[in-house]
NUMIVEX-648247 format. One line per field, with one value per residue (C-alpha): x, y, z. Coordinates in Angstrom, 3 decimals, decimal comma. Layout:
BEGIN
xx = (X	...)
yy = (Y	...)
zz = (Z	...)
This chain:
BEGIN
xx = (-3,724	-4,261	-2,591	-5,026	-8,019	-6,753	-6,017	-9,491	-11,195	-9,116	-9,813	-13,535	-13,693	-11,827	-14,023	-17,214	-16,059	-14,939	-18,352	-20,208	-17,968	-18,338	-22,138	-22,458	-20,313	-22,284	-25,682	-24,576	-23,086	-26,047	-28,758	-26,394	-25,717	-29,463	-30,378	-27,703	-28,946	-32,566	-31,658	-29,512	-32,321)
yy = (43,246	45,735	43,274	40,488	42,790	44,032	40,495	39,292	42,158	41,504	37,751	38,358	40,832	38,464	35,496	37,498	38,737	35,225	33,780	36,476	36,056	32,238	32,485	35,040	32,970	29,770	31,485	33,124	29,926	27,619	29,475	29,920	26,160	25,373	27,854	26,441	22,876	23,876	25,688	22,753	20,254)
zz = (18,859	15,941	13,529	14,437	13,933	10,542	9,321	10,376	8,507	5,366	5,354	5,894	2,980	0,643	1,646	1,024	-2,405	-3,404	-2,465	-4,426	-7,506	-7,473	-7,107	-9,928	-12,319	-11,629	-12,062	-15,348	-16,817	-15,972	-17,979	-20,956	-21,130	-20,831	-23,590	-25,929	-25,306	-26,027	-29,261	-30,494	-29,772)
């Protein structure tokens, strides 16, 4: 039983960090691309 609890906590932590990292990367990249396009035009 302790193994199952530990595994669940680890997977939850990894999933949360992955979601946050993916969201941060997408939000940072989108404005940069828009700014570059506006300056070029």
